[in-house]
Structure formats: structure tokens, C-alpha cells
ROKOL-427755 format. One record per residue (C-alpha): residue number from 0; z, x, y. Coordinates in pm, 1 decimal. Each point is the difference from the previous one (the first is absolute). Example, Ala and Ser with C-alpha at 12.3 -4.5 7.8 and 13.67 -1.06 7.14 Angstrom:
% ROKOL-427755
REC    i         w         u         v
REC    0     780.0    1230.0    -450.0
REC    1     -66.0     137.0     344.0
This chain:
% ROKOL-427755
REC    i         w         u         v
REC    0    7566.5    5641.5   12696.1
REC    1    -126.8     165.1    -305.4
REC    2    -362.6     -19.4     128.6
REC    3      80.7     147.6     336.4
REC    4    -214.7     284.8     105.8
REC    5     196.7     320.3      57.7
REC    6    -123.9     276.2     221.3
REC    7      45.5     325.7    -198.9
REC    8      96.6     296.1     211.9
REC    9    -182.9     309.0    -130.9
REC   10     197.3     258.4     207.4
REC   11    -139.6     222.4     263.5
REC   12    -310.3     129.2    -172.1
REC   13    -240.8    -194.1     211.0
REC   14    -125.4    -221.1    -291.9
REC   15     -71.5    -372.2      38.6
REC   16     256.6    -250.7    -121.8
REC   17     -65.2    -214.2    -301.0
REC   18     117.2    -359.8     -67.3
REC   19     148.1    -104.9    -317.6
REC   20      94.4    -342.3    -149.8
REC   21     343.4      26.9    -151.9
REC   22    -105.8    -217.8    -287.2
REC   23    -278.3     235.4     -75.0
REC   24     217.9     308.2     -29.2
REC   25     166.1     145.8    -311.9
REC   26     192.4     313.1     -64.4
REC   27    -107.5     345.7    -120.1
REC   28     269.5     231.9    -112.7
REC   29     -37.7     363.3      66.3
REC   30     179.9     329.3     -47.7
REC   31     -26.4     298.4     228.7
REC   32     116.2     349.5     -84.4
REC   33     109.8     212.0     287.9
REC   34     185.8     320.3      37.5
REC   35     184.3     198.9     278.3
REC   36     -46.9     350.9     125.4
REC   37      87.1     258.5    -255.8
REC   38     288.4     142.8     193.4
REC   39     196.5    -305.8      93.5
REC   40      88.0    -153.7    -336.2
REC   41     363.3     -19.1      90.1
REC   42     -67.8    -274.9     240.6
REC   43    -253.6    -166.9    -227.0
REC   44     168.9    -338.8     -46.3
REC   45      77.8     -39.9     374.4
REC   46    -364.9      70.0      82.5
REC   47    -140.7    -244.9    -245.6
REC   48     242.6    -273.5      98.8
REC   49    -134.4      43.0     351.9
REC   50    -358.1     -53.6    -120.8
REC   51      84.4    -355.2     -95.7
REC   52      70.8    -264.7     255.8
REC   53    -351.8     -39.5     130.7
REC   54     -34.1     370.2      87.4
REC   55    -311.2      51.8    -214.8
REC   56    -273.3    -263.6     -12.1
REC   57    -297.9     -28.6    -226.0
REC   58    -305.6    -234.9      35.6
REC   59    -259.1     -61.4    -271.7
REC   60    -368.6      29.7      90.4
REC   61    -261.7    -213.0    -175.0
REC   62    -273.5     166.7    -201.2
REC   63    -173.9    -341.2     -26.2
REC   64      -6.2    -167.7     327.7
REC   65     -89.2     133.2     357.5
REC   66     128.3    -111.0     323.3
REC   67    -302.0     -64.0     224.9
REC   68     228.9      11.3     309.2
REC   69     108.6     341.0     -88.0
REC   70    -320.8     198.6     -47.6
REC   71     -34.8    -121.6    -370.2
REC   72     311.1     180.6    -103.6
REC   73     187.4    -140.3    -290.8
REC   74     244.9    -272.5      79.1
REC   75     354.6     112.0      25.9
REC   76     296.2    -167.4    -154.0
REC   77     349.4     -72.8     122.7
REC   78     240.8     289.2      56.2
REC   79     228.5      74.8    -297.2
REC   80     301.3     230.7      19.2
REC   81     163.0     251.3    -236.4
REC   82     294.4    -187.1    -166.3
REC   83     287.4     115.1    -206.3
REC   84     -16.2     314.3    -210.2
REC   85     -74.0     -70.3    -366.5
REC   86     261.9     161.6    -223.5
REC   87    -117.9    -151.4    -329.8
REC   88    -336.6     186.8     -58.4
REC   89    -138.9      24.7    -342.9
REC   90    -165.0     329.8      89.9
REC   91     234.1     272.2     131.9
REC   92     -73.7     138.2     340.3
REC   93     -19.0     357.3     111.7
REC   94     277.0     166.8     214.3
REC   95      -3.8    -140.4     350.3
REC   96    -227.7    -291.2     -76.6
REC   97     122.8    -360.6      64.1
REC   98    -179.1    -321.7    -103.6
REC   99      -7.8    -292.6     234.2
REC  100     -82.5    -355.6     -59.1
REC  101    -236.4    -175.2     235.8
REC  102    -126.9    -357.6      -4.8
REC  103    -345.0     -94.5     163.2
REC  104    -110.2    -345.8      92.0
REC  105    -339.5     -39.1    -168.3
REC  106    -255.1    -205.2     185.9
REC  107    -315.9    -136.5    -163.0
REC  108    -201.0     155.9     287.9
REC  109     130.5     340.6    -103.4
REC  110    -124.5     -33.5    -355.5
REC  111      25.5     333.8    -177.1
REC  112     162.8     272.7     237.0
REC  113    -198.6     330.9      12.4
REC  114     228.9     174.3     255.6
REC  115     311.4     -35.9     196.8
REC  116     142.7     126.6     327.9
REC  117     347.7     127.4      43.7
REC  118     195.0      39.7     325.2
REC  119     318.1     201.5      19.9
REC  120     247.7    -119.5     270.7
REC  121     259.0     231.2    -126.1
REC  122      74.2     312.5     211.4
REC  123     -73.3     240.5    -299.6
REC  124    -299.3      55.7    -223.7
REC  125       0.8     -76.0    -363.8
REC  126    -216.2      92.2    -290.5
REC  127    -195.2    -303.4    -146.6
REC  128    -100.1      89.7    -350.6
REC  129    -133.6    -322.6    -158.8
REC  130     -18.3    -372.0      40.0
REC  131     -55.4    -228.9    -288.6
REC  132     -81.7    -376.6      16.4
REC  133      71.3    -215.8    -288.3
REC  134    -167.1    -336.5    -101.5
REC  135    -253.5     -11.4     271.1
REC  136    -176.5    -341.5     -51.6
REC  137    -329.6      40.6    -174.3
REC  138      39.3     370.6     -38.2
REC  139     335.6     114.7    -146.7
REC  140     163.5     331.9     103.6
REC  141    -136.2     221.3     282.8
REC  142     109.4     362.8      42.9
REC  143      -7.3     214.3     314.3
REC  144      51.3     370.3     -16.0
REC  145     115.2      84.9     354.2
REC  146     163.4     349.2     -17.8
REC  147      43.9      38.1     378.6
REC  148     264.2      35.3     259.7
REC  149      10.4    -306.8     233.2
REC  150     144.3     100.1     342.0
REC  151     150.3    -251.1     252.1
REC  152    -257.8    -229.0     151.8
REC  153      28.2     155.9     346.1
REC  154    -196.6     301.1    -140.9
REC  155    -309.0    -215.4    -102.9
REC  156    -248.4    -193.4     213.0
REC  157     -58.9    -226.1    -311.0
REC  158     216.8     -77.7    -296.0
REC  159     -58.0     206.1    -308.8
REC  160    -244.3    -136.3    -263.6
REC  161      -1.8      59.3    -375.7
REC  162    -256.2    -104.9    -247.5
REC  163      27.6    -109.9    -357.0
REC  164     -83.2     219.4    -294.6
REC  165    -337.6    -162.6     -40.1
REC  166    -269.6     259.5      70.8
REC  167    -313.9    -102.3     209.9
REC  168    -296.2     192.8     120.2
REC  169     -30.2     -54.1     379.9
REC  170    -293.4    -248.1     -14.8
REC  171     172.5    -181.6    -285.2
REC  172     336.9     -33.8     170.4
REC  173      81.2    -375.5      42.6
REC  174    -114.2    -105.5     352.0
REC  175     368.8    -100.9     107.2
REC  176     114.9     359.2     -59.8
REC  177    -290.5     199.9     145.9
REC  178     130.9      -1.2     364.4
REC  179     333.1     116.3    -119.8
REC  180    -152.7     268.2    -209.2
REC  181    -218.5     124.2     280.5
REC  182     293.1      -1.0     242.8
REC  183     221.3     185.1    -244.5
REC  184    -254.2     282.3     -29.6
REC  185     -43.2      22.5     377.0
REC  186     378.6      35.4      40.2
REC  187       6.0     276.4    -269.8
REC  188    -284.7     191.2     148.3
REC  189     126.1     -21.5     364.8
REC  190    -192.1     108.6     297.0
REC  191      80.6     375.0      -1.7
REC  192     196.6     -29.2     331.8
REC  193     359.0      76.7      79.5
REC  194     283.2     158.1    -199.0
REC  195      89.2    -168.3    -327.0
REC  196     349.7    -128.4     -33.4
REC  197     224.5     -54.3    -304.6
REC  198     -85.0    -365.7     -44.0
REC  199    -381.1      46.6      39.7
REC  200    -197.3     -41.0    -319.9
REC  201    -306.5     153.8     165.5
REC  202    -146.0     294.7    -179.1
REC  203    -214.8     245.2     194.0
REC  204    -110.8     356.4     -44.9
REC  205      81.7     317.8     185.3
REC  206     -71.3     376.1     -46.5
REC  207     260.8     248.2    -125.6
REC  208     105.8      79.3     355.0
REC  209     376.1       4.0     -46.6
REC  210      43.4     302.9    -223.4
REC  211      99.0     237.0     276.0
REC  212     243.0     -11.1     297.4
REC  213      43.8     186.2     327.7
REC  214     124.5     316.0    -162.4
REC  215    -228.0      -2.1    -311.5
REC  216    -364.0    -100.8      79.6
REC  217    -210.9    -124.6    -286.3
REC  218    -358.9    -110.7      14.9
REC  219     -91.4    -360.3     -10.1
REC  220    -145.6     -84.8    -341.3
REC  221    -281.0    -249.5      -5.4
REC  222    -250.7    -118.5     265.9
REC  223    -184.1     334.3      16.0
REC  224    -247.0     211.2    -189.4
REC  225     247.8     289.9      17.7
REC  226     293.1    -180.3    -163.0
REC  227    -127.5    -311.9    -193.8
REC  228     269.8    -191.6    -168.4
REC  229      59.8    -347.9    -140.3
REC  230     166.8    -211.5     272.3
REC  231     361.2    -112.3     -40.3
REC  232     137.8    -353.2      72.6
REC  233     136.4      -8.0     355.2
REC  234     376.8     -12.4       7.7
REC  235     234.7    -234.3     186.6
REC  236     184.4      96.1     318.6
REC  237     375.2       6.1      40.6
REC  238     193.5    -325.9      27.3
REC  239     180.5     -15.3     334.8
REC  240     215.5    -301.7     -62.3
REC  241     357.8      47.1    -107.6
REC  242      37.9       5.2    -374.1
REC  243     322.9    -162.6    -121.7
REC  244     -64.1     145.6    -344.0
REC  245     -24.7     355.3     111.8
REC  246     267.9     108.5    -248.4
REC  247    -256.1     -71.8    -269.7
REC  248    -256.8     254.4     134.5
REC  249     -87.5     321.2    -166.6
REC  250     143.9     198.6     276.7
REC  251     342.2    -171.4     -13.5
REC  252     -10.4      23.5    -380.5
REC  253     -43.2     376.4      26.4
REC  254     263.0      35.9     271.8
REC  255     265.8    -179.1    -212.3
REC  256     -46.9     266.8    -264.4
REC  257     157.1     234.1     250.1
REC  258     244.7    -231.2     185.0
REC  259      44.5    -297.9    -234.7
REC  260     258.6     -95.3    -260.5
REC  261    -142.2     255.4    -249.1
REC  262    -121.0     310.7     181.3
REC  263      96.8     234.5    -292.2
REC  264    -288.3     -56.1    -226.9
REC  265    -302.8     119.0     193.6
REC  266     -99.8     360.8     -79.3
REC  267    -255.4     250.1     105.7
REC  268    -254.9     116.1    -243.4
REC  269      67.1     364.5     -68.0
REC  270    -225.9     272.4     152.0
REC  271    -202.3    -235.1     220.7
REC  272    -120.8     182.9     299.5
REC  273     206.2     -87.0     319.1
REC  274     193.4    -242.0    -210.4
REC  275    -241.4    -283.2      69.5
REC  276      21.3    -195.2    -322.6
REC  277     288.0    -218.5    -126.4
REC  278      67.8    -215.3    -291.1
REC  279     232.0    -286.4     -98.3
REC  280      -8.8     -20.8    -368.4
REC  281     166.6    -276.7    -204.9
REC  282    -273.3      -6.1    -264.6
REC  283     152.6     205.5    -288.2
REC  284     361.2    -148.8      64.4
REC  285    -106.0    -364.7     -29.3
REC  286    -294.3      18.4    -254.7
REC  287     205.3      -4.1    -313.9
REC  288     180.4    -321.0     117.0
REC  289    -290.4    -199.2     140.1
REC  290     -81.5    -188.2    -319.6
REC  291     361.1     -94.4     -50.3
REC  292      72.1    -104.5     351.9
REC  293    -326.2    -187.5      46.6
REC  294      -0.9    -191.2    -328.9
REC  295     370.4     -59.5     -59.2
REC  296     138.5     -73.8     351.2
REC  297    -121.2    -195.2     292.1
REC  298     -65.2     311.9     196.4
REC  299    -354.6     142.9      37.8
REC  300     -16.4     356.3     116.5
REC  301    -244.9     295.5      43.0
REC  302       6.4     359.3     -88.3
REC  303    -124.4     171.5     315.6
REC  304    -104.9     322.3     151.0
REC  305     -59.1      21.2     380.0
REC  306    -171.0     295.1     166.1
REC  307      43.3      56.9     369.3
REC  308    -163.7     235.2     251.5
REC  309     183.6     153.4     294.5
REC  310    -216.0     -59.2     309.2
REC  311      -8.0     228.8     307.0
REC  312     212.1    -256.3     196.1
REC  313     286.9      49.0    -251.8
REC  314     -25.5    -340.1    -172.1
REC  315     -76.2     -61.7    -358.3
REC  316    -319.7    -176.2    -113.6
REC  317     -23.0    -158.5    -339.4
REC  318    -307.8     128.1    -172.7
REC  319      16.5    -201.2    -319.4
REC  320     243.4    -183.9    -223.0
REC  321     -36.5     -12.2    -377.7
REC  322     143.1    -320.8    -143.2
REC  323      20.6     -14.9    -387.2
REC  324     -14.9    -340.5    -162.9
REC  325     -28.7    -182.0     341.3
REC  326    -128.2    -350.3      77.7
REC  327    -351.0     -28.5     155.4
REC  328     -93.6    -147.5     323.4
REC  329    -342.3     -93.8     160.0
REC  330    -138.3     235.1     258.6
REC  331    -289.7      66.6     219.7
REC  332    -322.4     141.2    -140.2
REC  333    -329.5     123.7     137.2
REC  334    -124.3    -247.9     237.5
REC  335    -368.3      58.9     -19.5
REC  336     -17.6    -154.7    -354.5
REC  337     129.3    -328.0     142.5
REC  338    -338.4     -83.4     147.2
REC  339    -166.3    -131.6    -321.6
REC  340     216.1    -247.9    -173.9
REC  341    -119.4      45.1    -359.8
REC  342     -22.7     387.2      24.8
REC  343     332.9      18.7     181.7
REC  344     174.0    -161.6    -297.2
REC  345    -149.2     246.0    -238.7
REC  346      85.8     309.1     219.1
REC  347     341.5    -116.2     110.4
REC  348     205.0     235.9    -228.7
REC  349    -222.4     299.8     108.1
REC  350      42.9     -36.2     364.2
REC  351     374.3     -93.4      29.0
REC  352     237.9     251.0     162.5
REC  353    -280.3     225.5     127.6
REC  354      63.6     -83.4     360.6
REC  355     372.6      68.4     -16.7
REC  356     -50.0     323.4    -187.2
REC  357    -248.6     121.6     245.7
REC  358     217.2     -77.9     299.5
REC  359     300.5     169.6    -152.1
REC  360    -211.5     303.6     -99.7
REC  361    -115.8      43.1     371.8
REC  362     359.8      15.3     107.3
REC  363     155.7     249.6    -247.2
REC  364    -265.3     132.0    -240.4
REC  365    -334.2      89.6     158.6
REC  366     116.9      28.3     358.1
REC  367      30.1     318.1     191.8
REC  368     284.4     219.5    -141.1
REC  369      34.8    -267.7    -271.6
REC  370      81.9      48.8    -360.8
REC  371    -369.3      51.0    -102.5
REC  372     -52.1     285.1     246.2
REC  373     316.6     161.6    -117.6
REC  374     -87.0       7.0    -365.8
REC  375    -379.3      60.2     -42.0
REC  376    -206.4     308.8      81.7
REC  377    -217.5    -125.3     287.2
REC  378     313.7     -74.8     218.7
REC  379     -77.2    -156.8     326.9
REC  380    -372.6     -25.9    -108.0
REC  381      64.1    -207.5    -301.8
REC  382    -123.9    -322.8     139.8
REC  383    -277.2     151.6     198.6
REC  384    -120.5     172.4    -314.6
REC  385       0.8    -326.0    -192.3
REC  386    -228.4    -147.8     278.8
REC  387    -244.9     281.6     -55.8
REC  388       2.3     -63.3    -379.4
REC  389     -58.6    -367.0      71.6
REC  390    -342.9      74.6     165.6
REC  391    -150.2      49.1    -347.9
REC  392     192.5    -279.7    -166.0
REC  393    -208.1    -295.5    -127.3
REC  394     161.4    -319.3     -93.5
REC  395    -243.7    -119.4    -267.2
REC  396      16.3     346.8    -176.7
REC  397     362.7     -71.0     -89.9
REC  398     -87.2    -241.8    -260.9
REC  399     107.8     161.3    -327.5
REC  400    -343.3      -0.5    -174.0
REC  401    -168.8     131.6     317.9
REC  402     267.8     260.1      48.8
REC  403     -38.8     123.9    -356.2
REC  404    -377.5      13.2      29.7
REC  405       7.8     176.8     339.2
REC  406     230.7     259.3    -137.0
REC  407    -223.1      46.5    -301.0
REC  408     279.9    -108.6    -239.0
REC  409    -200.4    -291.8    -150.8
REC  410    -365.9    -119.6     -30.8
REC  411    -131.1    -351.5     -54.9
REC  412     -33.9     -84.7    -361.1
REC  413     -34.9    -363.4    -113.6
REC  414     114.1      86.2    -348.1
REC  415     334.1     145.8     118.8
REC  416     315.5    -208.8      84.9
REC  417     -28.8    -135.1     355.1
REC  418    -359.0     128.5      33.9
REC  419     111.5     360.4      69.4
REC  420      15.9     309.1    -227.7
REC  421     268.3     250.1     106.8
REC  422     -83.0     355.9       3.7
REC  423     363.1      70.8    -118.9
REC  424     114.0    -245.2    -252.4
REC  425     373.2      94.2      27.3
REC  426      14.4    -109.5     367.9
REC  427     286.4    -263.2       6.2
REC  428     -51.4     -81.4     364.0
REC  429    -361.4    -104.8     -63.8
REC  430      46.1    -141.7    -342.0
REC  431     295.6    -226.8      94.1
REC  432    -129.9     -58.6     348.2
REC  433    -329.8    -130.2    -101.8
REC  434     158.0    -251.8    -236.6
REC  435     212.6    -135.0     283.3
REC  436    -291.1      16.5     245.4
REC  437    -210.7    -212.9    -228.6
REC  438     276.6    -247.5     -46.0
REC  439      47.2     -22.0     376.9
REC  440    -384.2     -41.1      58.3
REC  441     -13.1    -278.0    -257.4
REC  442     287.6    -182.7     164.1
REC  443    -136.5      35.8     352.0
REC  444    -342.7    -118.7    -113.0
REC  445     142.8    -308.1    -181.0
REC  446     229.3     -77.9     300.2
REC  447    -268.6      40.3     268.2
REC  448    -254.8    -194.7    -208.6
REC  449     231.0    -300.4     -18.8
REC  450     -12.1     -32.5     385.0
REC  451    -346.0     154.6      70.0
REC  452    -254.8    -138.9    -241.2
REC  453    -299.4     158.7     181.0
REC  454     -69.0     279.5     242.9
REC  455     -77.7    -249.1     272.8
REC  456     355.7    -123.3     -29.9
REC  457     124.9     344.1      70.3
REC  458    -234.4      24.2     299.5
REC  459     104.7    -338.4     127.6
REC  460     380.2      90.8      -9.1
REC  461      50.2     104.4     369.0
REC  462     359.2      97.7     -63.8
REC  463     -95.8     237.4    -283.4
REC  464    -288.3     154.7     188.6
REC  465     236.5      57.3     301.5
REC  466     269.2     156.0    -212.4
REC  467    -243.8     235.8    -172.3
REC  468    -147.9     103.6     340.1
REC  469     351.3      61.2     136.1
REC  470      99.6     195.5    -315.1
REC  471    -294.7     225.1      47.0
REC  472      -0.1      41.1     381.4
REC  473     360.7     -37.5     106.1
REC  474     262.0     -25.5    -273.4
REC  475    -190.8     239.8    -248.5
REC  476      85.5    -121.6    -349.9
REC  477      24.5     355.2    -128.0
REC  478     379.0      48.4     -12.1
REC  479     177.8      15.6    -326.0
REC  480     337.1      86.9    -128.8
REC  481       8.9     337.0    -164.5
REC  482     367.3      54.5      18.9
REC  483     135.2    -156.2    -322.9
REC  484    -104.7     274.6    -221.4
REC  485      94.2     295.2     215.6
REC  486     356.0      70.8    -139.4
REC  487     -95.7      76.2    -364.1
REC  488    -222.3     277.0     133.8
REC  489     146.7     102.0     331.0
REC  490     373.9     -58.5     -87.2
REC  491      12.7     347.1    -158.8
REC  492    -112.2     200.9     308.5
REC  493    -129.8     317.5    -179.0
REC  494    -256.4    -220.6    -163.9
REC  495    -145.0    -110.8     332.2
REC  496     113.9     218.3     286.5
REC  497     -61.1    -146.9     350.8
REC  498      21.8     327.2     189.7
REC  499    -104.9     355.1     -48.1
REC  500     204.2     238.0     218.2
REC  501    -191.7     318.6     -46.7
REC  502    -340.8     151.4    -110.7
REC  503     -60.9     186.4    -313.2
REC  504     158.7     348.5      27.5
REC  505    -200.9     312.3      53.6
REC  506      -8.9     247.9    -295.8
REC  507     250.0     264.0      37.3
REC  508     237.8    -206.2     208.1
REC  509     354.4     -89.6     -78.8
REC  510    -105.5    -360.0     -31.2
REC  511    -274.8      86.5    -253.9
REC  512     252.2     198.6    -210.3
REC  513     238.9    -301.2       5.5
REC  514    -295.3    -220.5    -107.7
REC  515     -57.8     229.4    -291.2
REC  516     351.3      43.1    -109.3
REC  517     164.3    -333.3      74.2
REC  518    -256.9    -268.6      38.4
REC  519     239.6    -295.3      29.1
REC  520     180.3     158.9     299.2
REC  521    -327.6      69.8     171.0
REC  522    -126.8    -350.7     -71.9
REC  523     316.8    -173.2     144.2
REC  524      -9.0     216.1     309.9
REC  525    -363.4    -114.6      62.5
REC  526      17.0    -371.4     -63.5
REC  527     194.4    -268.3     202.0
REC  528     344.7     112.1     105.2
REC  529     309.0    -169.6    -133.6
REC  530      83.1    -223.9     306.7
REC  531    -360.2    -133.4      30.8
REC  532     -28.6     -38.9    -371.6
REC  533     303.6    -211.5     -32.7
REC  534    -118.5    -207.3     289.8
REC  535    -342.2     -29.3    -155.1
REC  536     130.0     -80.3    -351.4
REC  537     226.0    -268.0     137.9
REC  538    -286.5    -146.2     194.0
REC  539    -227.8      -8.0    -298.3
REC  540     265.7    -162.0    -213.8
REC  541      35.1    -268.2     257.6
REC  542    -367.6     -62.6      34.5
REC  543     -34.0     -27.7    -374.2
REC  544     242.7    -287.3     -18.0
REC  545    -128.7    -355.3     -35.8
REC  546     117.9    -286.8     217.0
REC  547     273.5    -209.5    -164.7
REC  548    -235.2    -302.4      28.2
REC  549    -309.0     187.8    -108.7
REC  550    -276.9    -212.6    -156.2
REC  551    -161.4     223.0    -253.2
REC  552    -348.4     -30.7    -112.9
REC  553     -14.8    -307.7    -216.4
REC  554     292.4    -163.9     162.5
REC  555      -5.8    -291.1     245.4
REC  556     269.9    -232.2     137.8
REC  557     -29.8    -351.4    -155.1
REC  558    -200.3    -245.4     214.1
REC  559    -220.9     273.6     156.0
REC  560    -304.3    -232.1     -45.0
REC  561     -29.8    -361.7    -119.9
REC  562    -355.3      38.7    -129.4
REC  563     -11.6     -15.1    -383.8
REC  564    -302.0     243.3     -65.7
REC  565     132.7     283.7     197.9
REC  566     340.9     -35.7    -169.7
REC  567    -170.3       4.9    -340.0
REC  568    -202.1     306.0      95.2
REC  569     320.8     174.6     115.7
REC  570     170.3     -78.7    -324.1
REC  571    -278.1     159.4    -192.3
REC  572      15.4     294.9     234.0
REC  573     375.8      26.6     -77.6
REC  574     -69.4       1.1    -376.8
REC  575    -262.8     267.0      49.2
REC  576     243.4     224.9     196.1
REC  577     269.7     -50.5    -275.7
REC  578    -254.4     127.0    -253.5
REC  579     -90.3     304.1     215.2
REC  580     357.9      74.5      60.5
REC  581      85.2     -16.8    -375.8
REC  582    -291.9     238.0     -73.4
REC  583     118.2     247.3     264.5
REC  584     356.0     -13.7    -118.0
REC  585     -84.5      43.1    -375.2
REC  586    -300.6     239.5      47.8
REC  587    -219.2    -213.7    -229.8
């Protein structure tokens, strides 16, 4: 019976079935790292236990052999299921992560896998971080960076597909993987119709048409010559199904600060107008003990600050949570960069979190009557004014050398460092910035030259061309984070007032006399009032904080690419940055 032909069921993804001689099959061992929602860690073990027992199936896709009966797609292997949790890992996992073992039947017709499908028949989503295959015949190990939520199968028309860390230009993609790659891009781009739901991975664009409400009208930003603006990514609609994990939501989290087991720690920030801003602060209490607790006990804790905003409906909305010494998790990142595989990998850290931050800002920061309008001088015209300024904003002028030249701060000089001579030598932003700029430029050139040997190869990359067209015409690749450096300057409000409450006094007036005799008193009566100042300072401090899992320039998670030359170029880039950092710190 060992030579009997077995029909391999591939699940409900519409793929053809493949036959396999048992005698021709061997085993491939794999490990998958998954994690659960951030707010449900106390049921972590029960959840992961449910993932086993044929609830989550994976199937390898050949990068070598096509199935002529399935549109030349790569042949698909037998389903394999997440097995028991691995508790003897050599590499420690992050908080909330669990490693599963998985065993695949490897068939000769599969050869080297280049992708895999995953089907979730559990009733909850889970976050698939990585899959690693060991001892693949004729190849060795294969790594897959997934970093994506996998929702139950009922939410998808086709099973999810993930590709290995091998990077291919579109026309160099192995034939068995091309259809899968094309279909994946079609799914991501969507058709622009209907309301997006939570499980949808489609990204689409919309104008800033949700800043106002029935009581507070605000103009639509974008789509007109009067109010041009970069488009935002279209948001998801509400989820109507019953959520058995509602207790883990932001709303319930905030409610329990008022009606839970410990309702005596939340406090109102003093002098905030209309008592709108509240804080739950455990940071300073726990910080002195974090090292002792985390290193000498089995407990792993955070020192936290939570800022909450009181909405008009009387409920609290968490604005931000600061977690000191936390454990990082994967997250979503800007979708437009995902169109071109090689470029996507390079830009990955620079696009991550932008969609989430943008969505949150539209709810509580830049919306009508939001925090921004309450703390800066244009008030309700803040966003509209930024749209007017955007009319004269040119993307390519933002390159540091171009910016310096345009502002007359530097001229081209081949004998000067980085080819520019600064008009003011003691100009740290330009001096340090140009060094970093040159290091980045060198890395990008080496990285891109590895994949694109000629200009024709760039022109032939349809995904890259589509991405660049989309960036310019829809997504607008001209957004950047400017918040991290705000607090050192704006944290002391008299240094950078956000509001002026009165004009310069007329000579002979009491206000003018006060200005002459008591300048500080007059100054503080003119700039931002204490309630708005405290709100603004708190906001600036929050915006200046880095994400707990921030990837700084020169840092990448292991396995971000499997190509040797880009890895070597990045290592040299890291060494260059270390040298620049040392020079900046020592002033040499």
C-alpha cells in the first residue's frame, strides 16, 4: 500500500489537487511564531491551545514546478497543521509570542517551496510573524517574514499567501509564483468599491472628508484646487458582529478606570480647560524597580503612562500609552510601498505605523474641536491653512542638498565634503545631516543596483512603475514624521508659544506701561494660556516619544532579507552611522 496514490485535499481555496506517492515523500520540519491580540494575554494559553488540532493549516507552494491544470501556478503540497507549542527554544521569544512546531510532507514535485498558503478555521484572528523551514532537500533552510493578521477563513475568498524572503523583480519571479504574486497585488489594491471591513487587507485612498461633523463643518482637504492635500488611506467601517472579546477594547479599558477594581488612580491634569484631559500614571512608581523585577523574577512588567480624552458623549478615549521597556510586536505599515518587492523591503521601517497614526490623529488630534485646534493659533482653520501651504510644497525640493541650495544655505562645490559648501559652517543640522544623507544615498544606490543592473530593468519592473505612479498621483510620498524632535523645543512653552492672545499695546495704554515695567507678566498674558499650554505640552511630549518597537536608522530585524550583497551593504551602512554618531557625540 506504500505506493498507493493519495488524493491530497487542499482546502477550499479553489486550487487543483496534487497526487503524491507516499514513498516519494519525506518530512520538512518547520517552526511558526504567532502572537495574540495585545489586550488578551491573560487567555493566551487557551487561545494557542485552540490553534492546534487542525484549526490552522499551511500548504507549501513550489517555486520550481508549475501545475498546467491550474493556470501554471506552482504545485501545492499537502496540508500541514500547527502542532504543539515549542517550550525549549534556544532563542527567547517576545512577550505574547508562541512558537509552534509544524511538519510538512515534502514531495519531489514540490522541490523548493517559494510560498505557502495558510487557512485559519479558528473563530479568532491571530498574528503570524514568521515561518522557518529547516533542512529542505537541496536547499537548506527557508525563512518567511509574514508579519500579518490572519483572520478566519470565512472572511477571505482565497486562502492567504505568504512568500519567502527571496526577493525577485516581477519578470524574474519564478513562473510558478507569478500568478500568486499577481493575485496578491490585485487583492491588496482592491477595486475601490464598498466599505472596507476589519479583515480586509485592501488599501485605498480617500480625501480628508471626515475632520468635521454636523455641528462643526470643516472643508474637505484634497481633490480640489482650493484645498489640495495628500490623500489618506481609506479607513475600515465598523464591525457589526458580536465581539466576545469586547472587554479588551479601548472603550472598556477606559471605562474600567472609572468602574473597575482600581478606580482610584486616574486623575485629571490640572488646569485643563473643561476638564477634558486625564492621566493614569504608573511610570515613576514602577521605573526604579523595573530592572530588578524583569531580570531577577519571572515577571515582566512595564512602567506606563496613559493619557485619556473626555469625549462629548461622556466616555473616555485613550489617546496614547507610553510603555517603558516593553516588548515589540509587528504592525501594519504604509501599504503603497508593498507594490515593489525589493523597494518594499528597503522602505519597510519608514512606512510602518503611518496608517495607524494617521487614523488615530483624525479621531482625536486634527478633527474638528480636536486637540490641535485647541492648542494652536489658527484654531479651526489649522488644517485648512496647512492645505493652503501645501499648494507650494514640492516633494523633490525636500531632499536635504536641494533644500539647502534652495534656501541659499549651501552652494555646489566639488572640493567640499558631500559636494556642498555651507554658507554657515557652524550649522549642525546641515553638517550632520549631510553626512547621514550621503550614507543613506550610498546604501540606497548599492541596494538598488543589486536588483536593478540597468535603467531598462527599472523600466521593465511594472510593480515599481505602478508604485511610483501611485505615490505621485494618489498616495503622495511626501509625508514624514516631524514629531520626534518637538519636545526639546516645544516642551518649554515660552520658547515656542502656540497662541498669541493680544496685539502689541498702543503707546500710552496701561498694557504698554505694563510691557515697559513688567515684561514677563505682559509676555505671559500674551502667549498661550495655561489650560491650552498644559494640553499642548502634554501633546508634544507624547508625540515626541518613540514606539517601544521602534526600528531606528541602521537597525533591522534579523532575516529582513536573504540576499548577501544587500546585507553586506547594510552592515557597512551601520558602521558608517556609528562613526557619524561618535563624531557627533564627541564633537570631533
